[in-house]
N, C-alpha and C positions, 0 to 999 in steps of 0.2 A: 504491501498500499506506499503513496503516497505521503511522506509525510505535511504535520500542517505546516510548516517553518517555508519545506519547499512551495506549496500551494497557494502562501502569501506571497513570496518572491514572484511565481509566474502571474499571479492577481496583477499585484502590481508593476511588474514589467512589463505585462501586456497592455496596462491600463497607459503605460509611459507609452509606449512607440503607437495606438492608438490613437493618441490627439495630437501627434505631429501635425503641425499645420504647413503648408507650403510658403514660407517663408524664406528670406535668403539669406542661409546659413551652410559652414561646412556638414560634410555627411558628417552623423557619426563617427566614434570611432573610441568608444567608451569599454571595448573588447580588443583593443589593438594591441596592446599586451600581455594577454592571455594568460601569460606562465605567472605575471605579477601578481594577476588579480587571483586565480586559483589558490595561489602561496597563502595570501591574504588571507582569504575566507579560511583558509582550513585553519589560521592564527585566529582569526576574529571567533571559530565559532567553539574555541576553549571556553572562552569567558566573554559573553556579549552584553552587559548590562544595561547597554543601551538600546537593546532588543531593536540593532540596525538590521533591517529584513536582508541586504546581502552589498558588501563592498561596490558593486557595480553602480548602486545607486550614487554615490559618491562622484562620480566621473560624468554624472548627467547635469544640464543646467538647473536650476533652484523648482522649478515647476514641475519637472520630471521626478526630479533628489526627492521632492517631498513625503514622495509615494510611499521610498522604503527609507527616510531617514531614521525612524523608532523614535527614540526620545530624546532624538538632536533635533531643537529648535533652530538654531541656527546654521541656517544649510550651506553660508558661506566657509562655514568648520565642519560638514560633515566629512571631507578626504580627508581633513587633519584626526577629528575623532575616530574614522575608521583605523591609519595608521600608529595613531597614541594606544589603541587598545590590542590591537596586534603584535606590538612591537611588545607591552608589555605581557602580551601572552606569550610570545617565543623566548621573551628574556625570561620569564619563571620557569620555562620548559628547556633552559641550556640550547638554545636552537640559531645560534648564529643564521642559518640562511632563512627563517623564519623573520629574524630581525632586518637583515637587509632589505629583505623582500617591502616588508614594512617602510621600511625609508627609502625605499625605488617608489612604491605605491605614496607615496606623499607627497614625490616630486612628477609626478606625472602629468601631462596637459588635464584641463579638466573642459567640457563641450560649455559652448557658450550659441549666443543668437546669431554670429555672422560670422564670415570671414574677417581675418585682423580684428576681433574684438576679446580683447584679454577678459580675464575672470577674474569675478572678487576676492579679492586678499581674506582672511581670516585673521583677526584682531585677536583674538584670546591664545592665553599662552599654553602649550601642550602641557603631558606631566612629563615628561621624557626630554631631557635637553637634546637630545640626539634627533628627536623627531621634532621639537620648537626653532632649532637652528634652521630647519628647511620650508619653503613653500612649493605652489606647485609652475610646473614649467606654463607656459602662455603660447598664447595662438603663436605662430610664427611666423604671420605679417601681421602682428601688431605693432606697435609702434617699441625699439627697441630691444625687440623680442631675441635678436642673434647676442646681445651683451647679456639681455639679463638669464635666457638658458644656460649659457655658457657659467655664469657666476653659479647659480642652482646648480648645477651638472656637478663642478668643482667643490661645491661646498659638500655635496649628497655622498663627495669621493670620501674627502676627510672623518665627517661621519658613519660610513661605512667602515673606513679603515681604523677608528677610534673603538668598532667592536671586536676587531680582529677580521673583519671578511676583505673580501678581494675588492679595492677602490676602483677598478679598470668596469666595475659592475656597474658602476654610475653612468657608463654610455647606454645601456639599457635604458635609463629615462629618458632619453632623445625622442623629440617626435618627426612632424613629418617639412616636407620641404614647403615653402611659405605656399600659400594661396594666391589665388590673382582676385585681389579685391574690386575686378569690374566684371567679375566672372558671373553671369546674368544667371547661370545652370549651380555658381556655387558649389561645385562639387569636389573643390579644393583638392588636394594629394593625399588624403588618408584611406583607411580602410577602414572594417569593423567588420571582423568576422568568431564569431562565439565559438563556431567548431574547429576553430584551427589551436590546438594546446597549444604549439609552438608560438603562438602569436603572429599574423599576419604583419604586423608592420616589419616583423624581422624574417618571414617567411619570403614574403614579395621585396623585402629590400628596399623599404622605404623609410629606415629611420637612416635621419641627417645626425652622425654625431655633432655635440657643440665643443667638444673638445677632445685633442690626443691624447695617445698616450701617455707620452712625454709630460704634456700641460698638466694632468694629471696626476702624476707621480711630483711630480715639482708644487705642487699645491698641497699634497699629504706633507712632504717631507718641509714644509714650511716656506717657500720659494713667494717671491711678491709678486709673479708675474701673471696671478690672478686678480691681483687687489683693482685696478682700474674696471673688470667687468663687475668685480663684488660691488665698486661704489654704484657703476650704473643701475643694478639690480636691486639695490635701496632705494635708487631714485624713481627707479620705475615701480616698484613695490606703495611708493607713496601714490604715484599716481593713477595708479589702480585702485588704489583704495576710494581717490575721489570720483572714481565710477556711480553712476546710477548700481545701483544693485538690485535691482528688478530685473537684471539682464537674464533671460533664461532661453534654453534652447526652445521651447513650444511655445513661446511668446512673440510680440513682432518687434521687431529689434530696437535695443533702450539706447535713451539718447548718454552716449560719453559725454562726461566734462574733462574736458582738457587743461591739463595744468602743464604748466611750464617747467624745464628742468630744474632751472635755477629756486624755481621754488619750493618742488618736492625734495631737492636734495636742503633746504632751509628747514621744512618743514620735520625731516628725518633727524638731522641733527638738534634740533631744537626739542623731539622727542628724548633723543639719546639724553641728553643734557641735563633735562626736566629726569628721567629717572634716575642720574648718577647723583643727582643733587637728592634728590628726595631718601635716596639710600643710604648716601655719606650721612646726609643729617640724624639718622637713624643711631648712630650712637660718636661720639666724641672722638672714639677711639680709633677708628675707621675715619672718622676725618684728617684725623689728626696723620695718619701713615697713607692715607689713599689707599687701602686695602679694605673692598666692600663686603667682604665675605666675614660675618663676624661671629659664627659658627668656631665654638673654641674648642671643642669636645676633640677628644686628639688619643685613641688608646695606642698604647705601645709607641706612643711618640709620635704618632703620622699625623700630622694636621690637615685640612682641606687647604690646596692651594690657593694663594692669591687672589682677587679678583680686583682689577682696575679696571679704571676708565682707559680707552684709546683702541686701536685695530678700527675696525666698522660699527663699533661703541665698548663694547666689555671685552677685556682680555683677562686668560687663566693663564697662571703662572706657567702651564705645559704650552704655552705656545697659542692654544685653542681661542679664538676669538670669536662673538656674539652680537647679534645686533640688536637684543635685549638681556637685563641684567638677569633675568631670572634663569633664562637658558645657563648666560654664563658660571650662575651660582651655582643650579644644578650639574654641571660639566665638575664643578670645582668638588660638590661632595659627591660625584659619584668617583673620582680620581683618587679622594681620600678613601673610600670604601674597598677599592682595588687593590690600594698599596696597604689598608689596614688587613683585606682579608688574606693578602700574600703573605704578611708578615705572621698572621694565626697559623697559614697552615705550613708555614719555616720551621716554626717554634713552636712546639704541644707545650712547654712548659711558659708559654709569653704569658698566661694568666686573665686570655681574654681569647675568646672562640670567634668561629665567622660569623656565630648567631649574633654576638655584641658587634660584630661591626655593621651588623644588617641594622640591628637596632639603632644604632648611631648614625648610618646614613639615613636612615627615616627621621632623626629631629633634627639633622643636618637641613634634609631638604624641607622640614617644618619650618627652619629658623630663617631661610631662601625665602617661604610664603611672606 
């Protein structure tokens, strides 16, 4: 017999496909990276507290995504919510491949209402700093897409590397060649085949790599080759966030609000400065030292690495940098946790266990919030 969950998914998805209107939009592509989707579905199903019907809905426009969003009400954050929970589940299972695919899923392009229209960004902070450091690819025909998508791929590579995965896998998050903004058919250059388990973007050789393996290796090694691209990505993110959030893939094209790159960069810099000021004010010692990490627990003498303002916004002492303070503090906590666990495993007489390190990590993350 069919499970109730599958029936609910079928009804919701058929509802999506039956309400599509003949508007100018790129053809659907939510199944283009099918292996990633399949992996994330398996991880999410291990524990799905938000009752999300299926990960595929996170790659659809808002009107269609709503049918399968479960308890998630901010549809611009559905993709992040799926990736975040899938990553949490895979991490608990010690599944590096599952964690890697959750990260890649977070970076996949989401359907929008027309060729060249960027999707709205999520403004909430993910539970996992690795997920919080990422955002989705944008329509390759949208403004600054090449620079934005390259920056996303390089950041994804760094996050994959941080969990012990292969950073070159970040290339799999890439999207298609830009569609023609004046194409009356709006066919674009995408594909969508749920019956291709290997992913039609791969089997049909349609994926456009955003970065080379050398560029990825340089980014992972901390080289500055991706710095300008990252800055462009931050400015583009601010521009996208200013767009009309009502754009969907089943409604008339949304009105896009144009923001100059200078204004976007100013807004991003102001937000980062405000976050740093607020956090630094929380403790006088932090303000004096410049270290925004206020957690002082230190089992085995292992402290959480310092977090300071810099880079794209905030820098952890191990050279990772993040756009927002929460992600940076979370990474600092996780670095401490890994070092603490290693110390506990290396010395059985250390006086503390890996379980103690886990509890300390929870306290560190609570302090970061």
